[in-house]
C-alpha positions as CSV (number, residue, x, y, z in Angstrom):
1,G,0.1,0.1,0.1
2,I,0.5,3.7,0.0
3,L,1.2,5.9,3.0
4,T,1.1,9.4,2.4
5,L,1.9,12.6,4.6
6,Q,-2.0,13.3,4.9
7,D,-2.5,9.7,6.2
8,L,-0.2,10.8,9.2
9,K,-2.0,14.2,9.6
10,D,-5.2,12.4,9.5
11,Y,-4.2,9.8,12.0
12,E,-6.4,10.4,15.6
13,V,-5.5,8.7,19.0
14,K,-8.4,7.3,20.3
15,W,-9.3,7.0,23.9
16,R,-11.4,4.0,24.7
17,K,-12.7,2.7,28.1
18,P,-11.1,0.0,29.6
19,L,-13.1,-3.0,30.1
20,H,-13.8,-4.3,33.6
21,G,-14.6,-7.7,34.9
22,S,-13.9,-9.8,38.0
23,Y,-12.9,-13.0,39.2
24,R,-13.5,-14.3,42.7
25,G,-13.3,-11.2,44.5
26,Y,-10.6,-9.6,42.2
27,D,-11.3,-6.5,40.1
28,I,-9.9,-7.0,36.4
29,I,-9.0,-3.8,34.4
30,T,-7.9,-4.4,30.6
31,M,-7.7,-3.2,27.4
32,P,-10.9,-2.9,25.0
33,P,-11.3,-3.6,21.5
34,P,-10.0,-3.3,18.6
35,S,-7.5,-5.1,20.7
36,S,-9.5,-8.5,21.5
37,G,-7.0,-9.6,24.2
38,G,-8.7,-8.0,27.3
39,A,-12.2,-9.0,26.5
40,H,-11.4,-13.0,26.1
41,I,-9.1,-13.0,29.0
42,L,-12.4,-11.9,30.9
43,E,-14.3,-14.8,29.0
44,I,-11.8,-17.5,30.1
45,L,-11.7,-16.5,33.5
46,N,-15.4,-16.2,33.9
47,I,-15.8,-19.9,32.8
48,I,-13.4,-21.4,34.8
49,E,-14.6,-19.3,37.6
50,N,-17.6,-21.8,37.6
51,A,-15.1,-24.8,38.8
52,D,-13.1,-25.0,42.1
53,M,-9.7,-24.7,40.5
54,A,-8.1,-25.1,43.8
55,K,-9.6,-28.4,44.2
56,L,-8.6,-29.4,40.4
57,G,-5.2,-29.0,41.3
58,F,-2.4,-26.9,39.8
59,A,-1.4,-28.1,36.6
60,S,-3.4,-31.2,37.2
61,S,-4.9,-33.1,34.1
62,K,-8.5,-31.9,35.2
63,S,-7.6,-28.1,35.2
64,I,-5.4,-27.9,32.5
65,H,-8.3,-29.7,30.4
66,L,-10.7,-26.9,31.8
67,L,-8.5,-24.2,30.8
68,T,-7.9,-25.2,27.4
69,E,-11.5,-25.8,26.5
70,A,-12.3,-22.4,27.9
71,M,-9.6,-21.1,25.6
72,R,-10.9,-22.5,22.5
73,Q,-14.3,-21.1,23.0
74,A,-12.8,-17.8,23.6
75,Q,-11.0,-18.3,20.5
76,A,-13.8,-19.5,18.4
77,D,-15.9,-16.3,19.5
78,R,-12.7,-14.1,18.9
79,S,-12.5,-15.5,15.1
80,S,-16.2,-15.0,14.6
81,F,-17.5,-11.6,16.3
82,M,-14.6,-9.5,17.1
83,G,-13.2,-6.4,15.0
84,D,-13.0,-2.5,15.3
85,P,-15.8,-1.4,17.6
86,D,-15.9,2.0,15.0
87,F,-17.2,-0.3,12.2
88,I,-19.5,-3.3,13.8
89,D,-21.3,-3.8,17.0
90,L,-19.5,-6.0,19.2
91,P,-21.6,-8.2,21.2
92,L,-19.6,-7.8,24.3
93,D,-22.6,-8.2,26.8
94,T,-23.4,-11.5,25.8
95,L,-19.5,-12.8,25.7
96,L,-18.7,-11.0,29.0
97,S,-21.6,-12.4,30.8
98,K,-21.6,-14.7,33.7
99,E,-24.7,-16.4,32.4
100,Y,-22.9,-17.0,29.3
101,A,-20.0,-18.3,31.1
102,R,-21.8,-20.7,32.9
103,E,-23.5,-22.0,29.7
104,V,-20.1,-22.3,28.1
105,Y,-18.8,-24.2,31.6
106,R,-21.9,-26.8,31.3
107,S,-21.1,-27.6,27.7
108,I,-17.5,-28.7,28.3
109,K,-17.4,-32.6,28.9
110,T,-14.9,-33.6,31.7
111,N,-13.8,-36.7,30.1
112,R,-12.9,-35.8,26.5
113,A,-12.0,-32.8,24.2
114,T,-14.6,-31.0,22.5
115,P,-14.2,-31.8,18.7
116,S,-13.5,-28.5,17.2
117,D,-16.3,-28.9,14.7
118,R,-18.8,-28.5,17.6
119,I,-17.1,-25.5,19.2
120,I,-19.7,-23.0,18.0
121,P,-19.0,-19.5,18.5
122,G,-21.5,-18.0,20.9
123,L,-23.0,-21.1,21.5
124,G,-25.2,-20.5,18.5
125,K,-27.0,-17.3,20.2
126,I,-25.1,-14.5,18.4
127,K,-26.2,-13.8,15.1
128,Q,-23.4,-13.4,13.1
129,K,-22.0,-12.7,9.4
130,N,-21.3,-16.1,7.2
131,N,-17.8,-17.2,8.3
132,P,-16.2,-20.1,7.0
133,N,-14.8,-22.7,9.4
134,L,-12.3,-20.8,11.5
135,H,-9.3,-23.2,13.1
136,E,-6.6,-22.4,14.8
137,G,5.1,-15.1,16.9
138,N,6.9,-13.5,19.2
139,N,7.7,-9.8,17.9
140,T,6.0,-7.9,20.7
141,T,7.2,-6.4,23.7
142,H,5.3,-5.6,27.0
143,F,6.5,-3.9,30.3
144,S,4.7,-3.6,33.6
145,V,5.9,-1.0,36.2
146,V,4.5,0.1,39.3
147,D,6.3,2.8,41.3
148,K,6.7,3.4,45.1
149,W,3.2,5.2,45.3
150,G,1.6,2.7,43.8
151,N,1.3,4.3,40.5
152,A,1.1,1.5,37.9
153,V,1.4,1.4,33.9
154,S,1.0,-1.9,31.8
155,V,1.9,-1.4,28.2
156,T,1.9,-3.6,25.2
157,Y,4.3,-2.2,22.3
158,T,4.4,-3.8,19.0
159,L,5.3,-3.1,15.2
160,N,4.3,-6.8,14.5
161,R,7.1,-8.6,12.7
162,R,10.8,-7.6,13.7
163,Y,11.1,-3.9,12.7
164,G,7.5,-3.9,11.1
165,S,7.8,-3.1,7.5
166,G,11.5,-2.4,7.8
167,A,10.9,1.1,6.5
168,A,11.6,4.0,8.6
169,V,10.4,7.7,8.3
170,S,13.3,9.5,7.0
171,G,14.4,12.3,9.6
172,Y,11.7,11.5,12.3
173,G,13.4,8.1,13.5
174,F,10.3,5.8,13.9
175,L,9.6,2.5,12.3
176,L,6.2,1.6,10.4
177,N,4.6,-1.4,11.5
178,D,2.9,-4.2,9.0
179,Q,-0.3,-4.6,11.1
180,M,-2.2,-4.9,7.7
181,E,-1.5,-8.6,8.0
182,N,-3.4,-8.4,11.0
183,F,-7.0,-8.0,9.0
184,S,-8.7,-10.9,7.3
185,I,-6.6,-10.6,4.3
186,K,-8.4,-13.5,3.2
187,V,-11.3,-14.9,5.2
188,G,-10.7,-18.6,6.2
189,Y,-7.1,-18.5,5.8
190,P,-4.4,-18.3,8.3
191,N,-1.9,-15.3,8.6
192,R,1.7,-15.7,9.2
193,H,0.8,-16.0,12.8
194,G,-1.4,-19.3,12.3
195,M,-4.4,-17.2,13.2
196,I,-7.9,-17.1,10.9
197,E,-10.2,-14.1,11.3
198,G,-13.5,-13.6,10.3
199,T,-15.5,-11.2,8.1
200,N,-15.5,-8.9,11.0
201,N,-12.3,-8.3,10.7
202,A,-12.0,-7.4,6.9
203,I,-10.0,-4.9,5.5
204,A,-11.7,-1.2,5.2
205,P,-10.5,2.3,5.0
206,N,-9.4,3.8,8.5
207,K,-10.0,0.5,10.4
208,R,-8.3,-0.7,13.0
209,P,-7.3,-4.4,12.6
210,L,-7.9,-6.9,15.7
211,S,-5.0,-7.7,18.0
212,T,-4.2,-9.7,21.0
213,M,-2.6,-7.3,23.0
214,S,-3.5,-7.7,26.6
215,P,-2.2,-5.4,29.1
216,T,-4.2,-6.1,32.3
217,M,-4.3,-5.0,36.1
218,I,-6.1,-6.6,38.7
219,L,-7.2,-5.1,42.0
220,K,-8.1,-6.6,45.3
221,D,-10.8,-4.7,47.5
222,G,-10.0,-1.5,45.3
223,E,-6.2,-1.7,45.9
224,L,-3.6,-2.8,43.0
225,Y,-2.8,-6.3,43.4
226,V,-1.2,-7.3,40.4
227,V,0.1,-5.7,36.8
228,L,0.8,-8.1,34.0
229,G,1.0,-8.4,30.1
230,S,2.7,-10.5,27.8
231,P,4.2,-10.7,24.2
232,G,3.7,-13.9,22.1
233,S,1.5,-12.8,19.1
234,G,-1.7,-15.5,18.7
235,K,-0.3,-16.8,22.4
236,I,-0.8,-13.7,24.3
237,I,-4.5,-14.1,25.3
238,S,-3.9,-17.6,26.6
239,V,-0.7,-16.6,28.5
240,V,-2.4,-13.8,30.3
241,A,-5.1,-15.7,31.1
């Protein structure tokens, strides 16, 4: 594509309201769309909250099975429903509801993995565009900082691939990214990270692509408890969750 000086002049930073959720008494504040990371971290936690994870045992086969199934459902929902909220209506009220999470949890079999073709985005409750079957990098930087006064910052920064597009703006010293590949270049086919996106994430002028960035803060009783995030491309959501 062609990037002009007018494109840079027209670019606007948008301040969006963070997503807020909860998990067993902890308040979770995380990144909103067009990153899908925060939404699906909350979705995953809502699902596993229905089980006694401590009783299942850390890193036990039962806890890993439940977490994996929750992540698979979240990925199916991401591929089918997520995109730039300036262009599409996102069903976040449903996907992030505790009731939806309970229904997903009840659908998970404890003795076997769900066949991929039976993982239904939105459990069939959310109207979606005609997407094909969606299946399922390491070039991002994240830092979390807390100072002695309790001020906290969680930042995920990426150009996508190493050095992004490989082009720098002459005289200004910053690199241009290659985030275009995070759009659905061809619906139903994987990008270089192996991720397949739905039609909601199709390319359009002035549209922002989905990402998996997931800078997150967790509060306990109104006080900062932990600040986290991760690099990892398509694996960021599952790593942070």
